[in-house]
N, C-alpha and C positions, 0 to 999 in steps of 0.2 A: 522696870515698867514699860506699859504698851507707848508707841509713839500716837501722838493726835494726829485722825486721819482727818481730810473732809469729806462729811457724807455728797453720796452719788450727785444731788441739784450743788452741792455747789464749785462743784469738779466742774459740771458744764458749764455755771454760771461762770468759773474763774476764766475755761475754755472759751466762752462765747467773750469777755472780755479783752481775751490776748488777741484772738482775732476781730473785732474791732478797733482794738490800739496800733495790731499790724497793717489791717488795711488804711488807716487814718498814717500812719509814717509812710505809704508807699506812696499816698497821694500828695504828703507835703510833702518828700523828695521827687516826684513826677512835675508838679506844679514849679519849681523851683529853678526846673530845668527852663520851661516857658517864659517864667518872670521877666520883667523888665526893672521894674522898681524895685530900686535897692533895698529899702527900707522895709518894704512886703517881703523879700525874699530874706532877709533878717530877720523878721518876724517867724518864717514860716522856718528858718533856721533852730533857731529855738525851739521850736513844737516840735522838731526831726530829737532835738537832746534829749525836750522831756517824756518826749511820747518811747524813747529807747529805755530810757530813765524806769520810768513805768513800767516797759516790759519786763526790766532786768528783775524790778521789784516781785512782779505775779509770779514769776517760772517756779519758785522754787515753793510757792504750793501746787504743785502737780508731784512732789515728792512726797504729798502729803496723801497724794491724792489713794483712791480703795481700786482704781483702775489698774494703777498700775504694779501693787500686791494680791 
């Protein structure tokens, strides 16, 4: 049986989401370095961990991409 593949627009949307999440991740990591409020730093660290988890969940969809086949 053939593997299920994403349509081109789904692939592009997945790519856009991953790019957006990556920019958010980089920004949170950068802001942690210049933040002096410990509560805010902890909140940003939670955001970083969640964003990494989100990106890792999205990456397998690239294996279903028509662009790779």
